[in-house]
Backbone as CSV, one residue per row, in Angstrom:
resi,resn,N_x,N_y,N_z,CA_x,CA_y,CA_z,C_x,C_y,C_z
1,MET,44.190,128.966,54.117,45.145,127.888,53.995,46.435,128.241,54.733
2,LYS,46.917,129.506,54.568,48.141,129.914,55.242,47.968,129.863,56.756
3,GLU,46.775,130.270,57.208,46.517,130.256,58.644,46.523,128.832,59.183
4,THR,45.986,127.888,58.434,45.954,126.494,58.853,47.367,125.943,58.946
5,LEU,48.214,126.225,57.943,49.603,125.759,57.981,50.350,126.383,59.152
6,TRP,50.088,127.650,59.433,50.756,128.322,60.536,50.374,127.674,61.866
7,VAL,49.101,127.348,62.064,48.622,126.708,63.291,49.231,125.317,63.425
8,ILE,49.312,124.563,62.330,49.915,123.220,62.359,51.402,123.336,62.716
9,GLY,52.090,124.288,62.103,53.514,124.501,62.399,53.734,124.867,63.864
10,LEU,52.910,125.745,64.383,53.017,126.140,65.783,52.758,124.946,66.697
11,ALA,51.777,124.140,66.358,51.461,122.955,67.161,52.642,121.983,67.169
12,LEU,53.304,121.821,66.028,54.473,120.932,65.962,55.628,121.463,66.811
13,VAL,55.860,122.760,66.764,56.934,123.349,67.570,56.642,123.164,69.054
14,LEU,55.411,123.413,69.458,55.052,123.276,70.864,55.061,121.826,71.329
15,ALA,54.813,120.895,70.439,54.774,119.479,70.795,56.161,118.845,70.808
16,THR,57.162,119.503,70.246,58.513,118.944,70.200,59.159,119.056,71.576
17,PRO,59.589,117.906,72.140,60.207,117.966,73.468,61.554,118.671,73.408
18,THR,61.859,119.409,74.463,63.173,120.040,74.546,64.063,119.166,75.404
19,ILE,65.329,119.137,75.084,66.284,118.325,75.817,67.133,119.256,76.668
20,ALA,67.077,119.036,77.963,67.854,119.866,78.885,69.283,119.362,78.952
21,SER,70.203,120.269,79.174,71.592,119.855,79.337,71.734,119.120,80.660
22,PRO,72.700,118.179,80.774,72.838,117.386,81.993,73.070,118.239,83.234
23,THR,73.750,119.353,83.119,74.041,120.171,84.287,72.818,120.926,84.787
24,GLU,71.784,120.999,83.969,70.591,121.747,84.358,69.812,121.053,85.469
25,PHE,69.719,119.726,85.417,68.878,119.013,86.362,69.618,117.982,87.195
26,GLU,70.727,117.458,86.699,71.449,116.422,87.416,72.327,117.023,88.489
27,MET,72.393,116.328,89.597,73.245,116.758,90.683,74.487,115.872,90.688
28,GLU,75.641,116.495,90.803,76.891,115.739,90.923,76.911,115.094,92.300
29,SER,77.357,113.849,92.375,77.384,113.129,93.637,78.778,112.535,93.853
30,VAL,79.375,112.839,95.009,80.709,112.346,95.350,80.654,111.831,96.783
31,THR,81.263,110.664,97.022,81.318,110.089,98.362,82.763,109.915,98.789
32,VAL,83.053,110.367,99.997,84.363,110.181,100.613,84.167,109.193,101.758
33,GLU,84.936,108.123,101.730,84.881,107.109,102.786,85.961,107.422,103.818
34,ILE,85.623,107.279,105.086,86.592,107.463,106.159,86.830,106.090,106.786
35,ARG,88.084,105.614,106.652,88.469,104.303,107.187,89.887,104.391,107.736
36,SER,90.100,103.794,108.891,91.442,103.723,109.478,92.113,105.092,109.530
37,ARG,91.349,106.099,109.931,91.837,107.476,110.033,92.393,108.006,108.714
38,MET,91.697,107.692,107.635,92.065,108.208,106.314,90.815,108.612,105.547
39,PHE,90.908,109.710,104.779,89.872,110.088,103.831,90.198,109.391,102.520
40,MET,89.231,108.678,101.946,89.446,107.993,100.666,88.328,108.362,99.704
41,PRO,88.655,108.941,98.558,89.994,109.208,98.040,90.610,110.443,98.701
42,GLN,91.897,110.615,98.497,92.640,111.744,99.057,92.376,113.039,98.296
43,GLN,91.916,112.925,97.053,91.612,114.106,96.242,90.318,113.861,95.488
44,ILE,89.416,114.840,95.570,88.172,114.747,94.806,88.057,115.978,93.918
45,HIS,87.305,115.830,92.830,87.112,116.927,91.876,85.633,117.278,91.817
46,LEU,85.343,118.575,91.958,83.993,119.096,91.854,83.965,120.141,90.753
47,HIS,82.780,120.544,90.356,82.631,121.500,89.260,81.997,122.795,89.743
48,HIS,82.638,123.886,89.444,82.164,125.221,89.799,80.764,125.445,89.225
49,GLY,79.853,125.930,90.042,78.512,126.267,89.583,77.590,125.087,89.375
50,ARG,78.022,123.871,89.712,77.169,122.689,89.522,76.707,122.168,90.885
51,LYS,75.409,121.986,91.023,74.828,121.474,92.257,75.506,120.151,92.618
52,THR,75.916,120.006,93.884,76.710,118.855,94.305,76.166,118.267,95.597
53,MET,76.181,116.929,95.662,75.911,116.209,96.909,77.234,115.552,97.291
54,LEU,77.827,116.017,98.382,79.102,115.498,98.856,78.855,114.753,100.156
55,ARG,79.129,113.444,100.153,78.860,112.594,101.315,80.174,112.179,101.978
56,PHE,80.162,112.141,103.290,81.272,111.597,104.067,80.708,110.478,104.932
57,ARG,81.237,109.256,104.740,80.808,108.092,105.524,81.946,107.698,106.454
58,ASN,81.665,107.668,107.744,82.658,107.290,108.739,82.495,105.810,109.062
59,HIS,83.438,104.992,108.608,83.398,103.551,108.863,84.188,103.167,110.114
60,ASP,84.837,104.147,110.746,85.621,103.871,111.943,84.721,103.808,113.175
61,THR,85.312,103.369,114.302,84.557,103.268,115.550,84.811,104.478,116.451
62,GLU,85.326,105.560,115.875,85.594,106.781,116.627,85.054,107.990,115.870
63,LEU,84.889,109.098,116.584,84.439,110.340,115.965,85.498,110.879,115.012
64,HIS,85.029,111.521,113.946,85.896,112.268,113.031,85.200,113.583,112.723
65,THR,85.969,114.537,112.191,85.379,115.790,111.756,85.752,116.049,110.305
66,VAL,84.967,116.886,109.669,85.309,117.433,108.360,85.314,118.934,108.552
67,ALA,86.499,119.506,108.435,86.657,120.952,108.581,87.237,121.493,107.280
68,ALA,86.466,122.347,106.605,86.887,122.956,105.337,86.416,124.394,105.352
69,LYS,87.244,125.268,105.844,86.838,126.651,106.090,86.351,127.396,104.862
70,GLU,87.007,127.240,103.731,86.698,128.084,102.571,85.720,127.474,101.581
71,LEU,85.506,126.186,101.636,84.701,125.548,100.588,83.205,125.716,100.801
72,PHE,82.735,125.626,102.011,81.297,125.602,102.264,80.736,126.983,102.563
73,LEU,81.163,127.979,101.793,80.661,129.343,101.951,79.484,129.605,101.030
74,SER,78.988,128.581,100.366,77.889,128.703,99.413,76.599,129.125,100.118
75,ASP,75.823,129.980,99.458,74.547,130.436,100.016,73.512,129.324,100.080
76,ASP,73.681,128.281,99.253,72.666,127.223,99.199,73.081,125.962,99.956
77,LEU,73.975,126.081,100.928,74.440,124.923,101.696,73.297,124.307,102.490
78,ASN,73.171,122.984,102.359,72.157,122.230,103.080,72.841,120.994,103.646
79,LEU,72.698,120.747,104.934,73.318,119.595,105.586,72.263,118.582,105.986
80,SER,72.615,117.306,105.848,71.736,116.254,106.337,72.607,115.099,106.828
81,GLY,71.984,114.133,107.440,72.714,113.002,107.998,72.721,113.086,109.506
82,ASN,73.566,112.259,110.145,73.569,112.217,111.610,74.808,112.876,112.209
83,GLY,75.441,113.784,111.466,76.574,114.541,111.983,76.115,115.757,112.764
84,ALA,77.062,116.348,113.503,76.771,117.531,114.306,77.547,118.719,113.752
85,PRO,76.869,119.658,113.084,77.571,120.823,112.531,77.936,121.828,113.620
86,GLU,79.058,122.499,113.405,79.499,123.560,114.308,79.689,124.824,113.487
87,PHE,78.974,125.877,113.866,79.023,127.135,113.133,79.766,128.193,113.929
88,GLY,80.367,129.118,113.204,81.032,130.261,113.803,80.544,131.517,113.122
89,PRO,81.169,132.666,113.401,80.728,133.922,112.796,80.833,133.940,111.273
90,ASP,81.743,133.142,110.720,81.928,133.099,109.262,81.156,131.965,108.600
91,GLY,80.308,131.268,109.350,79.536,130.164,108.769,79.962,128.819,109.329
92,LEU,79.835,127.790,108.526,80.139,126.427,108.954,81.632,126.268,109.216
93,LYS,81.983,125.819,110.417,83.392,125.584,110.760,83.764,124.130,110.488
94,LYS,82.918,123.215,110.977,83.186,121.793,110.809,81.936,120.995,111.127
95,VAL,82.008,119.707,110.793,80.924,118.785,111.134,81.558,117.584,111.817
96,ILE,81.022,117.205,112.960,81.485,116.016,113.676,80.652,114.842,113.178
97,ILE,81.344,113.775,112.778,80.659,112.591,112.239,80.841,111.446,113.231
98,PRO,79.740,110.875,113.732,79.854,109.779,114.705,80.335,108.483,114.047
99,PRO,80.744,107.513,114.871,81.121,106.205,114.321,79.987,105.636,113.467
100,GLU,80.348,105.090,112.334,79.386,104.537,111.369,78.375,105.593,110.920
101,GLY,78.762,106.853,110.980,77.864,107.953,110.642,78.019,108.444,109.212
102,LEU,77.112,109.331,108.837,77.081,109.894,107.490,76.679,111.363,107.578
103,ILE,77.379,112.194,106.828,76.982,113.595,106.668,76.917,113.888,105.183
104,GLU,75.910,114.631,104.766,75.752,115.004,103.363,75.722,116.519,103.248
105,PHE,76.596,117.039,102.404,76.630,118.459,102.097,76.003,118.626,100.722
106,GLN,74.937,119.366,100.621,74.350,119.691,99.327,74.601,121.179,99.103
107,PHE,75.340,121.504,98.033,75.730,122.885,97.788,76.179,123.047,96.344
108,THR,76.386,124.276,95.946,76.924,124.593,94.631,78.253,125.308,94.853
109,PRO,79.382,124.676,94.470,80.673,125.335,94.664,80.701,126.698,93.972
110,ALA,80.969,127.732,94.759,80.901,129.105,94.253,82.245,129.614,93.750
111,ARG,83.328,128.934,94.117,84.660,129.380,93.712,85.470,128.218,93.175
112,THR,86.366,128.509,92.239,87.300,127.498,91.759,88.549,127.551,92.620
113,GLY,89.293,126.454,92.593,90.545,126.410,93.338,90.740,125.071,94.011
114,THR,91.792,124.992,94.802,92.109,123.787,95.558,91.868,124.087,97.031
115,PHE,91.049,123.267,97.661,90.649,123.483,99.045,91.008,122.255,99.870
116,SER,91.786,122.465,100.926,92.086,121.332,101.784,91.037,121.211,102.874
117,TYR,90.861,119.995,103.329,89.991,119.755,104.467,90.677,118.749,105.358
118,LEU,90.243,118.681,106.599,90.936,117.815,107.550,89.995,117.347,108.631
119,CYS,90.491,116.388,109.400,89.837,115.977,110.638,90.675,116.602,111.743
120,ASP,90.054,117.467,112.550,90.811,118.177,113.577,90.658,117.568,114.975
121,MET,90.279,116.285,115.029,90.223,115.605,116.322,91.660,115.408,116.820
122,PRO,91.901,115.553,118.119,93.262,115.395,118.652,93.862,114.033,118.266
123,GLY,95.081,114.079,117.733,95.785,112.854,117.356,95.448,112.312,115.974
124,HIS,94.442,112.880,115.309,94.070,112.407,113.977,94.793,113.282,112.949
125,ASN,95.687,112.716,112.239,96.430,113.478,111.233,95.851,113.167,109.859
126,MET,94.611,113.584,109.650,93.881,113.259,108.422,93.684,114.526,107.600
127,GLN,94.171,114.491,106.350,93.990,115.624,105.448,93.707,115.114,104.044
128,ALA,92.973,115.908,103.277,92.689,115.592,101.878,92.392,116.900,101.149
129,VAL,92.123,116.796,99.840,91.974,117.985,99.009,90.748,117.849,98.108
130,MET,90.033,118.998,97.935,88.961,119.108,96.946,89.413,120.103,95.903
131,VAL,89.309,119.728,94.655,89.655,120.620,93.558,88.356,120.995,92.865
132,VAL,88.089,122.293,92.795,86.890,122.790,92.110,87.343,123.421,90.815
133,GLU,86.894,122.873,89.704,87.308,123.337,88.366,86.164,124.063,87.689
């Protein structure tokens, strides 16, 4: 009888679904729109250690870049979209985004802090900030 109850109890434990925390499987998603030579919003917030999809959409009719030297040092950085990445000895330097283009950065922020990024095209005075908490 004890063995039967033990087997039933074990079966119930194994059949009970476990609930994963939201950070375990969900990816944070943030989109920055580029319009009229401006990054919108001017400040975004990301979470340290949480998988993130960061999108930049260029709605202008000219090229723009996203240059953020210290933020994209993550080992799991993955780029997609129709932008052109430029790498240097320290890793990703910037990504050129064509008119009506999109670039997606998939990564896990490895450090907390405030990181500025900019468009370094000549004559474009575009800057914004990412805060990783």
